[in-house]
N, C-alpha and C positions, 0 to 999 in steps of 0.2 A: 377780353375777359367775359364781357357781358354775353357775348355770342356763345360761349362755352356752355353756359348753364342751359339755356334753351335747346341748343343742339342734344345735350345729354337727355333732357327731358323728351324731346321728340324721338330719339332712338329707343328710349325706354317704353314710350307709348306705342311705338312701331312694333316692338318685341312683343309687348302684351296683346296688341291687336292680332299679330301673327299667330301667337299661340291660341287665342280664342278661335281663330279661323281654322287651324290645324285640328283643334279638337273637335270643332263642329263637323269638318270633312271627314274625319275618321269615325265619328259617331254615325253619319249618314252612310258611309261605306260599310259599317258594321251591320247596320239594319237592313241593308239591301243584299248583303251576302247570304247564302244558304248555309245553314248549319253543317259542320263537318260531320260525316257519319262516324260512328265509333268503329274502331279497327275490329273486324270479325274474324281476322286471320288467327288460325291456330298453328302453333309451330308443327311442322310436319315432323312425324316420328322418324327417328333415325332407323333405317332398314337394318334388319338383323344381318349378321355376316353370312354370305360374303358382300352383300350390298348390291348397289345397282350394277347391271352387266354392261352398260354402255362405256365404251372407251372415251375417257375425257383427255384433253390436251391443255396443259399449262399455257399461259399466254406466251412463254418463251418457245415452247414446242410449236404452237400455231404460227409462229413467224417463220418457221423452216419452209422452204419451197416445196418439199416433199410431205409436208404434214398431213394432207388429205389421203395420199396413197398409204402412208404409214398407218394412219388411223383406220382406214378401210382394211388393211391387211391384218392388223391386231384385232380388229372387230370380228372378222371372219375367223381367226384362229380361236379366240376366246369362245365364240359362239359354237364352234365345233366341239370344243372340250365340253362345254355346259350342256350340249345336246347329245354327247357321247356319239359323235358322228365322225368316225374315223376317215371315210372318203373325203369329206370336206376338210378335215384337219390336213390330210395330205397335200391339198392344194395351197396350203400357207407355208410349207416347209421346203427346204432344198432336198434334193435327191438323196445325199447322204443320209440326212435325217430320217427320211422315209425308209431307207434301207435298214437303218440302225434300230428302227422302232417298228417292227411289224405289228400287225392288228393284235395278236395275242398279248404281246408285251404292253402295247398301248392301252388295251382294255383293262389289264391287271393295274397299270399305273394311274389311269384317269376314270375308272368307271364310276367312282363315287365323288369325284371332284366337281365342285362348282366354284367359278371364279367371279369375282366382282370388285367394286371400288377400285376400278382400273384407271390409272392416271399415268399419262406419258409426260414426265417432267421436262425432258430435253432430248433433242435430236441433234446429233453431232456427225460430222464426217468421220468415217473410218479410213483404214488403207484401201487403196484402189478406189473402186466406186462404192464401197460399202458405207453403211450408216451404223451408227451406234445409238441405240434408244435407251434412255435411263428412265425407268419406269417403277411403279409399285402397284401391287394388287393385293387382295385377299383371297385366300383359297380355304374352302372347307371340304373335308373328306373324311372318310372313316379313318380312325387312328391307324389301323392296320395298312392302309394306303399311303400314309404320310411318309415323308423321307425319314429314313432310319436315324438320321442325324437329329431330327426334331420331331418325335412322334407326338402329333397334337391333331385335334379335330378342326382347329382354325389357325391358319398361319398368315401372317403378313410378310409379303415378299417385297425386297428391293432388288431388282435385277437390271442388268445391262444386257440387252439382246442385240445381237449382230444381224443386220438387214442387208441381204445381198441381192442384187439383180440376177435373175435367172431367166433368160429369154427376154421377153417384154414385161415380165411381171417381177415385183419384189416379193422375196420370200424370207422367212426366218432361217438364219443359218444355224450351224452347229454351235453349241454353247461355248462360251469363253470361260477359260479357268477362273475360278473364284468369282464368277459374275452373278451369283444368286445368293442373297442373303435372307434366309427364312427366320422368323422369330415367332413364338406363340402370341396369339392375340392378347392372351391374359397378361402378357408382359408390359402392356401399355401403362 
């Protein structure tokens, strides 16, 4: 019992000494460190619709083995629309789509269109060697050139695109029934 008291006192003195040492060490480290600069970052403004024109891939889409080829195809496709470049657009779609959408019709439908905020959410296998791409984007256009079902200058699209191999290239296939869901940007 006599040893219990001195051991408690020794433990208490050790804890106090350790506390003083830690306090001194942190004070020395604090004096030696440079002050942290104040943050000078300003939140970047949200771009006006349609937003950035770069095709972005979600983490899930990035994991698909064809993600780079799909992203490159979609980037060329949307660039062609944004640049009103019909010959470039033709290189991104299957033959049937090129036949069904001649230059005059394409210009009528896309001449005022700008697409942005383009994100691929998922890439999934389809029948045969095709792929299904679940994505979203924003389009702006003259209201007269908007789809008749949703006449608006700004639309948010949720779509499923069918991508098919044509020769050595991937191309956007004919649209799937009920695969495009537009809604007015103001409805958010």
